[in-house]
N, C-alpha and C positions, 0 to 999 in steps of 0.2 A: 644122742650124740652121733654126729655124722661119722661115716667110715672114712678113714684117711684116703684122700683122692676122690671120694664120692661127693656128690652135690647135696647141699642141705635142702630141706623142704622150702617151698616158696614162702616168702615173708613179705609183709607190708613194710614200706619204707619207714625208718625211724630217722631222727634228726642227723645222726652220723652218716647214714647211707645217702640221705638227700644231699648232704654237703659234698660227698664224694661225687655223686652224679652231677650236681650243679657245677662243680669245679671242672668236670670233663666235658661240659656242654660244648664249648668252642671246638674241642678236638672231635667230638661226635659230629657236629655240624660240618666241620672241614672234611671229615671222612665221607659223609653223605653228599657233600657238595652244595648245601643250601643252608640258609638260616631258617630256623623253625619259628613259626608264629606263636606256638605254645610249646611248653616243655614241662610235662607233669610226670614225675616218677610214679610208677604204679606198684610193681612188685620186684623182688630180687631174690637171688639165690647165690650161694658161695661154695667154693671148692678150695680146700687147703692142698697146695702143691708146694713147690719150693718158692713160696710166697702165697698169695691168695688170688684166685680168679673170682670175679663177680660177674653175674649175668643180670642185667637190668632191663626191665620192660618200661619204656618211656612213651607216654602219649605225646605225639607231636602233631603239628598241623603244617603240612607242606602246601597243599592246594585246597584247603577247606574240607579235606577228606577224613580227618580224625585218625590218621595212620599212627601205628606204633612202630617203634624200632626196638630191637633187642640188641643191647650193646654188651660185648664181652670185654671186661676191664681186668687188667692184671696189676696187682700191687706187689712190688718187690719186698723182700724181707727187709727189716730195719737195718741189718748189717750191710745191705746193698743200697741204702738210701731211702727205702720205702716208697719209691716213686710210683706213680700211677700212669698207665697208658691204655689206650683203646687198642685192642688186638683184633676185634672182629665186629661187624655190624650186620644184622639181618634187617632188611627193610620190607616195607609193604606188609606189615603184620597188622592184624586187627587186635582189639583189646581182648578178644576171646581166644586168640591163638596161644597155645601153651608155650611156656618159657623153656625151650629145649636148646642146650648148647649145640653148636654146629657139628661137633664130632659125633654126636648121637644121631643126627639127621643123616649122616653119610654112611651109616652102617646098614 
């Protein structure tokens, strides 16, 4: 069981998480400023806050380079509509780069 406010272990995508990731593809592409040739969810982690943060690693293809993006997604609590939004994107990641939320990289 995760510690409240802590991140879960890295997990493979299941149908529910793939649906969330695919739903946000247009917003992720808009944030990055390009349309991806491929968009394959790889792994994810979550953090319970006043809602839920999700960190997704997605294999994309911008220029034939097999780049990954790490997308931080926030899902509001149901009492606030349960909406999803992209809050941060880390670009130029390889498939081997660890999935680390940005706030941990800045410490």
